[in-house]
N, C-alpha and C positions, 0 to 999 in steps of 0.2 A: 246771658250769652247764648247765642244759637251756634252750633257746631257744625261744620262741612267739611267733607272730605273731596278735595279736588285734585283730578290728573289730569296732566297735560297730554293731549292725545294727538301725539305728531302726526301720524300719517292722515288721521282725518281733519286737522285743521282745526280743533276745537277743544274746550275744556268739559269735563263731566262733572257735574257739582252735586252731590249727594249729601241731603241734609242728615245727621245722626240723631236720633232722638232717643237713645239708649246704649248702653253697652253692646247689642248686638242686634240693633234696631235702627231701620233708615227709612226715608222716604225714598220714591221713586226719583232716580235721577233726572236731571237736567242738563242738555245738552248747551253751550254757549259757543258758537261761531267765532273763531278768530283769524282763520286762514294762515297761510303762511309757516306752518311748521311750530307750533308753541312746543318748546323744548324744557322750559323750566318755569315753577310758579312760587311765590313767594308772597307773604303777608308781612305789611311793616307793623307788629304790634297787632296785640289782641284787638278786636274791633277795626281797625286798619284797612287801608286800601289794598286791594290784590293786584299783583304786577304779574305779568306774562310776558317771558323773553321768547322773541319769534326767529327761529333759526335761518331762515332762509330771506333774511331782510337786515335792518339796521334799526330796528325799532323794538322798543318795549310798550306794550298795554297796561295800562290800568283798567281795572274791571269794577264795576259794584256788583257784588254778589248776591245783595237781595233782589236786584231788578236783572241780573243776569244780563248787563249791558256793558258794553265797552266805552268809557267815559273821558279816557284820554289816550295820546300817543306822545312818545318821548323818542327821539332819535339819540340812539348811541352808537358804539361802533359796530363792525360787520358783523353778521353772526353770533348775538348774543346767546349763550350757552346756560348760565346760570345766576341766580339771583341771591342776594343774601344781605337782609338787613342788618342795620348797625346798631346794637342795644343802646337806648338812652338818647338816640339822636333820631333825626328825620332823614337820615341818609340811607340809600340803597345800593350796594355794591353789583354792578354786573359785568361778568367775564365774557368777553369779547373775542371768540375762538378766532373768527376772520381777521381781526385787528390787531390780536396780541396785546390788547389793554384792558384794564379795568376801569369801567366809567363809574363815577360817583353822582346819583342822582340825587337832588335835594327834593323829598317826595311832596315837602309841603308848598315848594313853587313847581312843582312838575318840570324839573330841567337838569339837564347836566351840569355840574359846576366845573368837572376836569375829567381826565382821563390819563391814567397812569401806563407807562409802559410797562409790560411783563415779559415772561417766557413766553415760547411760542405754543399755541393754541391752547390757552388757558380754559378751565372748566370749573369743575366744582369747585365750592368756597366754604370756608367757615370762618366766623368769627367769634373772639373769645367773648367771654360773658360781660367783662367790662369795657366792652368796646373797643379796646386798644389795640388789637392784632388780629389781622385777617391772613389767612392762610389760603394760597391758591395752588390748584393742581395745574400743574404745566405740561399737559399731556405730551405735545410735540417735543418738550426738552427732556422729559422723563425726571422731573424736579418739582419738589414744591418750595414755593416763595412764600415769605413772611411781609407783609407789609403795617409798616407801623400808622396806625390810623390817629394816634394821639393827637395830632391837628385837627381832628375833627370836634374835640370838645370845645374848642376855641372857635369853631366856625371857619376853620382854614384848611378847605380840602386839598387846595394846589401845592400843600408841603407834605403831603404824603409821601413816603418814602420807603425804599425797601431795606428791610432789617436784615434779613438772612436768604439764603437759596441753598438747597440741598439735594443732592442727586440719590437717585434711590435702586439704582443697580449699576451694573458694569458698561451698559450701552444707553442710549437714550430712549430706546423702545417699549421701556416697562409700562408706560401708559397708566400714570396716575390717574384713575375716573373718580374717587369719592375721599373725602376726607371729614372726620367728626373728633370733637375735642372731648376730654374727659379729664378734668383738673388741670395739670400742666402738661398733659400729653395730648398729642395729635396723631391719632389714628388712621392711617391711609391705605385704601383697596387700589392695588394695582394691577390691570387686567394681565398683565403678563409676568407677575411674579407669584411664586407658591408659597410666600410667606407675608405677612402683615407687618410692615415698617411701623414703629411709633415713634414719634420724634420729641423732643422736648421744643416747646414752643416759645421757650424765651432765647433760644441759640440755634435751635435746628439740629441738635446731635441727636444721633440713633440711639435710644435709650433700649429698644427691645424690637426682635425680629421673630413675629410668630409664626411657625410653622402651621401651614393650613392643611388639612384631611384628605385633600384629593388632589394630585398633580394635575395641571393644565385646565383647573376648574374656572379659571378667569373671575375672579373677585373683583365686581365693580360698582359695589355698593355698602355703604357702611352706616351704621347709627349706633348712638350709645343710649341705653337705657337709663333712665333716672339716674339716681344716686348709688345704685346697687354695683356698679363698676363692671358692665358687662357691656361687649360690642358685638354686634349683630351683623355678621358681613356676607351680602349677597353673592353667591357663587353661581355665576349665570351658566355655564356650562354643565354644570352639576346639577341643578335646579333645586340648591339646597340653600339654608342658610346654618353659617357657622357660628356659634356663640364661643366668644373669646371671654375669658376672666380675665381682666383688666389687673388683678392684683398679681396673680402669679403667672400671668403670660400664657395660658394653656387654652387650648379647644376643649371647652366641655361637654359640649353635642354637637348634633346635626339634625336640623329640623328640614324635612322633606316640604317643599313649599310648591313645587310646579316650574314649569318651562319657564327658563329665560329672566330669573329674577334680576331686578337692576336696581331702582331708586327705593329708600326707604324712609317712612316717616313715621313718628311714634307721637300717639295722643297721650301725652304726660298726665291728663287726668285720671286714666282708668288702663294704662299700660300698653293699649292696643296698637298692635303693628301693622302698617299697611305697606305694602311691596309690589311694585308694578311687573306684572307679567305679561311683556310684550306681544310673545307668539300666542298668548291666548284673549288678548284685548281684555284682562280682567285685572282686578288688583288682589292680591291675596290679603286676607285678614286674620291676624293671629291674638289671641287673646292669653297675655301673660301674665295677667294677675292671678296672685296664688301658686305659680309655676317657678320651682327652685331652680335656676339656671345653672346652678354649680353642681348639679348632678345630671343623670338621664333618667330619674324618677318622675313620671307623671309627663301627659302629652298636653300640649296648650290646644285649647279648641281652635278650629280652623274653618273659616269661611270665605267665600270670594264675594266681590262686588264687580259688575259690570262695568266697563268703560267705553269710549270710543277705541279706534283704532290703533293700537300700539303704543300704549302709554309710555310716556318717558320719565314721569315725575310725578310725585305725589306729596300733598300738603295737607295738614289739618289746618283749618282757619276757623277764628270765632269772630262773630258779629253781633252787634246789638241786636236783641229781639225786637226792639220797638221799630228797628228801621226795616224790619220784614214786613210790619203792618203799615208803613209808611207815614209812621207818625213819630 
């Protein structure tokens, strides 16, 4: 498999596609024009098609990474913000912030099979490893909702239903902006909370509320590292990543990463972390291999990659190397 780092560059209406040829080695990036404010990007399984959410219309594009060409368009709800594949199925979930819906795309057929009404302004999503539960950040409500995806196993997307909904603050403007799963817990970053709520995936009950180190720092991105039980939280206003130990619910260290960190992606093969730095039009690159996140000892190696203007999302994708040669 060939490995690529792809950023959705919202202001320039393009994707930046950078091939990764080693732990710290990359080929020259290529720009793929999409227009219409790309805001989210996701691949449906290793070797699968790449999909891009376009924020200022009602479409999702499919992109052939090998050729850099847009090969399909799928109409969804208005202002699609994020995309999440459902493991073990051909389905892709699309959160439509302008329509207050989640669309379900059958990627094999290239069409929307159903749309589910959710809370106001849905954004970031996460799907459990078994493909049976999707969590949706409902930014306009200050809530997280859980969708029961079990009907997808039987190919019945129209039967998806709401399992639970949990409020995250005393008022609706806490703005949940990102969610990541670790075992049976859901870690949520809320832009207007100085703590990191952790919810039970089964019932939405709050199981922990981790105090973050910098008041008013606007946590807006979160990712969970491999199996070692740490969450990385992007603190946009502080220019930091906070490292949270998910076993004892405490911040173990802070990593200065650059201005305006937002979306995070981790290459599971080597532990490399990619984080969008919108004001710099770059990706921060952190190498965590060999770094003990439970202490402040040692510093991760730090690099950056150039992108288009104001990157909003980043993904690590893999495609068959034979496809690159056109055979």
